[in-house]
N, C-alpha and C positions, 0 to 999 in steps of 0.2 A: 537513476533507476526509474523504472516505469511502474506506476501504481494505477490500478483500476478502481474507480469509485462507482458503485452501483447504488444510486440514490434517486428516488422519484421526485423529491422536493427540489425543484430547480435552483432555488436560492441557496439551499444548503450545499448542493452539488457545486454550484459556481463558487461559493465561498471556500469550500474544500480545495477546489482546483487552484484558486488564486493563492491560498496559503501554502499549499504543498509545492506549487511551482516556485513560489518565492524562496523556498528553502532548498531548491535544487532537484525536485522530483519532476519527471515527465508524467502527466496525469491524463488518463483517458476516462470518459464518463459515459455511463449508460443510465437511462432513466426507467428501465423496467427489467424484470428478472430474465426475460427471454433474451433480450439484447445483451445483457450482462453475462449470462451463461455462454452465449456465442462468443463474445469477446474474450472471456477467460479461457475458452477452449482454443481459440485461434492464436493467441499471443502469450508470450512468457512475461509474467508480471512478477515484480519483487514482492508485491502484496496486493490484496483486494480488501477495500473497505466496503462492507456490504450491509445495506439496510435490510430489515426483516420484512416490513410491510410494503411490498412492491406489487405493481400490476403484472399480470402474466404469470410469473412464478414467484413465490415468496423467497425471502432470503434463506430460510431453512431448506427449501427445495433446491435452490441454486447450489448451496454448500453441499448438500447430500449428494447431488448428481456429480459435482466435481470430485468428491471423495470416492464415489463408487467407480468413477472412471480412472482412478489412480492419480488425479491431479492433486499435488501436495502444496500448491501455492499457499502461503500464509494468509489466513482470513481473519480480519477484525470486523466483528459485527457491530454496527452502529445503529441503535434503535431507541425508540420511545418506550418500548416494552422493558420496564425495569424490575419486573418481579423475579424472585429467585428461581422459580420454575422456568420462566422464559430464558433466563441466563443459562440454566442447566441444560435446557433443550438445545440452545444454540451451540454450546460447547460439545454436547453429546452428538450433535449432527456433524461435527467436524471442524467447527471454528476454533481458531487458536487463541482468540481473545474476544472480549465482549465489553462494550462501552455504552452506557445508557445516555440518551439525550435528556436534557441539555448536558453537554460535556465541556470540559476545559480543553481548549485547543492545545495548550501546553502539554497536558496529559495525553491527548491524542497523538501528538508528534512523538512523545517519549515512547508510547506503546508501539507506534509504528516503527520507530528506530529499533526497538527490542525485537519485534517480529522479523524485520529485515536482517538483523544480526543473526538470529537463530536460523533463518531460512536462506541467508545470503550465500552460504557455501555451495548450495546446490543450484543457485540461480545466477550467480555472476562469477566472473573470473577476474584475475588481475590482468589489466591491459598493459602492454609494454611496447615501447619504441626506443631502441637503443638501451640506455641505462635509465631512461625516464619511465616510471611506472605509476599506474592509477588503480586503486582498489575501490571500486564503487560500493561494495558491501560495507566496507569499514569507513568509507568517505575519507580516504587517505591517499596521498601521493608522495612521490619523492624522486630523487635522482641518485642512483646507486644505493648506498646505505643511508644517505641523508634524507630525512623526512622533510617535506615542504609543508609549512603551516597553511591551512586553508581557512578562508572566512566562510560564514554561513551562506552568503550569497555574493555574487559579483556585482560590481557597480556598473550601470549602463554606460557610464562615461569612461570606463576602463579601456585604455588604448591597447593594453596587452592582451585583452580577452578576445 
């Protein structure tokens, strides 16, 4: 599944890209609100991780414009603004979830999985080749009615991969 990270702090963006890629996501990164809005308009993402304090357009503006255009991609706001009014404004602007920095990476991943589960039905479909199937939204696969157990990430030395 493809995730968009809109984060101006390059170290945080790189860390998010590494961590999310390691657990199986494809990650695109934008470092300002204008580029992030453009990318969110041009591609279908399973979710957007959106900082609030961005150059160009704020996270509030990016989210509000996406929602005004009818784009219902799940949005998780990641921000250093941790006041209750900031959180309420983010959610009222159209964000689906809000997480203040510094955050637990374990909690971030769990919230992202929850967003994708809720938004996955409209964003992805079950892929099928013969009786082999892959459901990216549920991170499941199988052959016929038998489910195949998946590991969190594949090993680089895996010869079957």
